[in-house]
C-alpha positions in Angstrom: 162.1 -38.4 98.9 161.4 -41.3 96.7 163.5 -43.2 93.0 162.0 -45.7 91.6 164.3 -48.1 89.5 163.0 -51.5 87.8 165.6 -54.9 88.7 166.3 -57.9 86.5 163.7 -60.0 87.7 160.6 -57.8 88.7 158.0 -55.2 88.4 159.3 -51.5 89.2 160.9 -51.2 93.0 160.7 -47.4 94.9 163.7 -46.5 97.3 161.9 -44.3 99.9 163.3 -42.1 103.0 161.8 -41.1 105.4 162.3 -39.5 109.0 160.4 -40.4 112.1 161.4 -38.4 115.6 164.8 -37.5 114.3 165.8 -40.8 113.2 166.0 -41.1 108.9 165.0 -44.9 107.6 165.2 -45.9 104.1 162.8 -49.1 103.0 161.7 -50.5 99.8 158.3 -51.2 97.8 156.6 -52.1 95.1 154.3 -49.3 93.7 151.9 -51.8 91.5 148.9 -49.9 89.7 150.1 -46.8 91.7 153.5 -46.9 89.0 152.2 -43.8 86.7 151.0 -41.6 89.3 154.5 -41.5 91.1 156.3 -38.2 89.7 159.8 -37.1 91.2 159.8 -35.3 93.9 156.1 -36.1 94.8 155.6 -36.9 98.7 153.4 -39.9 100.5 153.0 -40.8 104.1 154.4 -43.7 105.6 152.7 -46.0 108.0 154.9 -46.7 110.5 154.1 -50.1 113.0 154.2 -49.6 116.9 157.5 -50.3 118.1 159.3 -51.0 114.4 160.0 -47.9 113.1 162.4 -49.4 110.3 160.0 -50.9 108.7 157.7 -47.9 107.1 155.1 -48.2 104.5 154.8 -46.3 101.7 151.3 -45.0 101.1 150.7 -44.6 97.3 146.7 -43.3 97.9 148.1 -40.7 100.7 149.9 -38.4 98.4 151.0 -34.8 101.1 150.1 -31.9 99.6 153.8 -29.4 99.7 152.1 -26.9 101.8 151.6 -29.7 104.6 153.9 -30.2 107.2 154.6 -33.5 108.8 155.3 -32.9 112.6 158.4 -34.1 114.1 156.1 -37.7 116.0 154.2 -37.9 112.9 150.1 -37.9 113.5 148.2 -40.5 115.5 145.6 -40.6 113.4 145.5 -40.1 109.0 145.6 -36.1 108.9 142.5 -34.6 107.5 144.0 -34.1 104.2 144.5 -37.7 104.0 140.6 -39.1 104.5 
């Protein structure tokens, strides 16, 4: 889930939410060149640094098909659809 907005200064930002190991997180990201491809309801992979689940990074170049259900503990490597 994501919402995008434009602060008074700077470019657009995306507020996104993700769940990892049963815990819900929320973060903000700058879409840069990907802004034009964002659509309400689209889903993207989130890269989560080891031992820092609060620091998830939205991967705008890795959209997740609607038919894919993410495993609760995430993937250890990029899933086939994202390669």
